[in-house]
ZADOTI-998068 format. One record per residue (C-alpha): x negated, y, z; residue in one letter. Coordinates in steps of 0.2 Angstrom, whole numbers, padded with zeros to 4 digits, always signed. Example, Ala and Ser with C-alpha at 12.3 -4.5 7.8 and 13.67 -1.06 7.14 Angstrom:
<recs>
-0062-0022+0039a -0068-0005+0036s 
</recs>
This chain:
<recs>
-1049-0149+0494x -1034-0146+0504x -1045-0136+0517x -1048-0123+0503x -1029-0122+0500x -1024-0119+0518x -1039-0107+0521x -1030-0092+0514x -1013-0086+0520x -1007-0082+0502x -1010-0099+0496x -1003-0107+0511x -0987-0097+0509x -0986-0101+0491x -0988-0119+0495x -0974-0119+0508x -0963-0109+0496x -0966-0121+0482x -0961-0136+0493x -0945-0127+0499x -0940-0123+0481x -0944-0141+0476x -0933-0148+0489x -0918-0136+0487x -0917-0134+0468x -0913-0152+0464x -0899-0153+0477x -0892-0136+0471x -0894-0141+0453x -0885-0158+0455x -0871-0149+0464x -0869-0136+0450x -0868-0150+0437x -0855-0160+0446x -0844-0144+0448x -0847-0140+0430x -0853-0123+0433x -0869-0125+0423x -0866-0109+0413x -0865-0099+0429x -0882-0107+0435x -0889-0102+0418x -0884-0084+0420x -0891-0083+0437x -0907-0090+0431x -0908-0076+0418x -0904-0063+0431x -0917-0070+0442x -0930-0069+0428x -0925-0051+0424x -0927-0047+0443x -0944-0054+0444x -0950-0045+0429x -0943-0028+0436x -0951-0031+0453x -0968-0034+0444x -0966-0019+0434x -0962-0008+0449x -0977-0016+0458x -0988-0011+0444x -0981+0007+0443x -0981+0010+0462x -0998+0003+0466x 
</recs>
């Protein structure tokens, strides 16, 4: 089963990115909560979501 996952470059890169985000996000989240800056993190997550939506929209328009 893992052979099929690592056979394609896209799935390999997606897997590595997921692992990286899975390791970094909890550390960053704990730091933000301790520093009581959770509202800033909430705003950044909404900006990121809007940026992803805009990127997907531009990809569909340009290609």
